N, C-alpha and C positions, 0 to 999 in steps of 0.2 A: 786509158783505151783499150788495150792490148787487152786486159785483165776480163773488161766488159766484152769484147768481142768474141773471146773465147769462152767466155760464161752463156754468149748467144748461141752462139756455135757449139755450146757442148751437148752432149748426149740427155744432162740435166734438165738443161731446158727445153728441149726436144721431148724428153718425158713428162714433164710438168708443165712446160710451158704455160696450156691450157687452161691446167687447176690453179696456178696461181694470178695470172690475169680473171678468171672467174671470182674467184675468191676475193680478189683487191676489187673487183667490181661491186660485188655483193656489199664491201664492207664499207665503200662510197654510198651505194644506196642507203643501208643502215643507217649510215651517219646524217646522211642529207633528210629521211625519214625522219631521224631523232631531233635534229634541227628546228625542222616544219613544224613537227607537233610540240616541242618544245613551246616554238615561237605561239603557236596557235593558243595553246593552253594558258599562257600567260597573258596571251592579249585578252583573252575572256575572264579570266580572273582581274584582271585590271578592270576591264569594263563592267563586273559584276561591282568592284568594290566601287567603281566611281557612283556607280548608279545607286547602291546602298547609302553611299554618304550622301548622296544629295537628295534621296529620301529619308534621310536619318529622321526617328524621333528621339524621343528622349531614353526610349530603351535600348535606341541602337544607335551607340556615341561613335562618333567617327575614330576617336583613339584604339577603342576596342577591335574597330574595324578592321585599322589600320596592320594593328598585330599580328590579328587572326589571317590576315593577307600575306604578311611574312612568315609566317609558319607553315602556314598549307602550300606557299610557293617553293619555301626551301624543301619541305616533305616531297611534293609533286617533282620538283628539280633532283634530288637525290634519288627516286623511285625511277624517273625515267634515265636518270644515267647510269642506275647500276645496270636496268634490263640493257641498254644500249651496249653496258661492256660486255656482260655476257653475251650476245649476241654479235658480236665482234668478235670474241675470242675463239667462240664456236665455229665461225666462221673462216678463222684463219686456223681451223684444223687442231687449236688446242685442247687438252682435257681439262676440263674445268671443274674436275670433280676434286681433285686432292688440291684445288684452290679456294670451290668453297668449304670446303672442309677444315682446311687451315683458317681460313676468316669466319667460322663457324664458333672455333676453339676460343682466336682471338676476338671476336667479339663478346664469346662467354666471358673471358676473363676481365674484359674491361667492364661489363654488365657488372660484376661483381664488384670492383673497386671502383664504379661510380654509382652505386645503386641512391645515394643521397641525391647529385646531380637527376638521374631521371625522375627520381621522385618531386622533385621541385620542378621540374620542364612541365610533368604531367600534371601538375598540380597547376603550373600556371594555364595550362591548356584548356584546362576545365573551369579554373576560375574567370574566363575570357570568355570560352562558351557560354557559361550559364549566368553572364553577367552579373554576378556575384557583387561588385565594384568598379570602380571606374575612376579614371584620373580625374582628379577633382570633387571624388565624393569626402563626405565626412564619416570618418568610420572608428570603428574601436576592434582593434586585431590584438588579441592579447595583453600587455600591458602599456601598448600606443594609442591613443586617441588624437585624432587629427585629421588633417585632409590628404590623402592619395596624391602622393606628387609624381609620381611613377609608377609603372604598373606592368615589368618585363616578365617573361617565360622564366626567370629562373627567381626573381626576388621581386617584393612589392616596398614602394620608399614611400613612411608616413610624414609628415611634418607635423609637430604639434603647436599648441598655440603661443608656446614661448621659443617659436622656433629650432629645437630640435629635433634631428633627423633620424627615426626609425629606417633599417634596412630588415626584413624581414624574407627568410626564404618562403618561397610559398607553400614546402612542402611542411613548412610548423603551422600555415595557418590552420587552426584546426575548429574556430567558431570565428565568425564575424557581425559585428555590431554595425549595419549601412544605416544611418541617421537621415541619408541625401533622400531616403527614398519614400515619399508623401511628407508632410508637413511635420515637426518636433513639437509636440506640444511641453509648451515651458510654463511658468507661473513664479508669482512672487506675490507672497503674503503680506499687505496691507494692514500695520498696526495701527489700529486707533484707540483712544480714550473709551472705557465700555460705554461712556455717558455721551459719546457722539452721536448724531444723527445718522443714521446708517443706510438709510434711505438716499438722503442726501450725498454721503462719501459713493453711494454706488454709482448714483448717476453722473455723478463728476468722475468716476472712474470711465463709467462707459462713454462717457463725452470722449474721454482723453483716447480711448482702444480704436472712437471710429476717426480718431483726426490720425493719429500715427500711422496707420494702416496705408491710408491715403499719401502720406508725408515718405514712408520706405515701404513703397510696393513690391521693390525687389527683394526683401527682407522677411516681410510680414505677409503670411499668406491668409491666414484666418484671422479677423478683429480681434485684440483682450476685449474683454468684457469680465465683470465681476460676476464672480463663479461660487457663490455663496461664502459661508463662513468656514474659515481653516480651523480656528481655535478662538474658544468662549472661555474668558474669565473675568473675575471680579473686579480688575482693574483697567483688562485693555482686551478687543477683542480684535482677530485680526481676517480683513477680506482678501478672497484668493482671488486673483488677477491672472485671469489666463487666458492663449491664445495659440497659434499656431505659427511657427516660424522657420527658416532656410537655417537647416543644423549650425551651420558653420558660423552663422552671425550669431546665434542664441547669445552668448555674453554681451556681443556688441549692443543686441537688441536691449536686454533686460539692464545692460547699463543707464542707456538713455531712458529706459521707461521710469527707473528709480530717478531720476535726476528731473524729470516732468513729473510726476506724480507728486512729489515734493510741493515744486514750483502751483500745481494744479490746485493745492489742497491749499497753500497760502493765500494765492489769490480769493478763496472762494470761502474764505473764511474758516479752516478746518484744522484740525490740529494731529500731528502723527505723535503714536505711544515711543 
């Protein structure tokens, strides 16, 4: 207490007390304004997120919106915090030029050492913004073909049909085949003896195509129907049976169709080659 009393009664306090109080008040105002602005900005961003999710369509996925919100929230928070710190240091009477110079040199050194990381993050940001693919999409990225299990800012995780998980750095995503945007056209070639009644075979296939689309509406988008002859030979002819399916169910649908084609042909006295 004696030291504090001596300090308050000292000449230094007499000369600098007003400046110290003014600086402290200014710093307090800066911090309060920073907190208020941060709270308002985050509140507005959260409200926009909720509206986007509520009104979301196939082109605006909830996972994509939430990921973008997290990235933008971090970026905005960093910028506001950096500006606040600079203003506080200036209000305290500190020379920030050497600090900024040191920070620039350190940032440059870190940037050179983390080029791959920065590339991955920037690529991830543009994947989200451009909606190239999202969680649940059936895609082909390099050697990986499967369903997107997770999409982060740095990596994409794709799980294939056998259960293998591919972890791909977003910076390495050069070309993407997104099979989930619109129906995927698939077909199976039904081989019958060349002497068969082709019109009857086509009629049976078309009837089967109309029936299975009612049984599997979540997997088949456009009805399967006979689509002409795929191959003509002296002993057998193949009828192409094609339709549109949800990409991730293509193997399941084709296996089910092959079994039903065999049953329908047997029931209608038709023979497979």
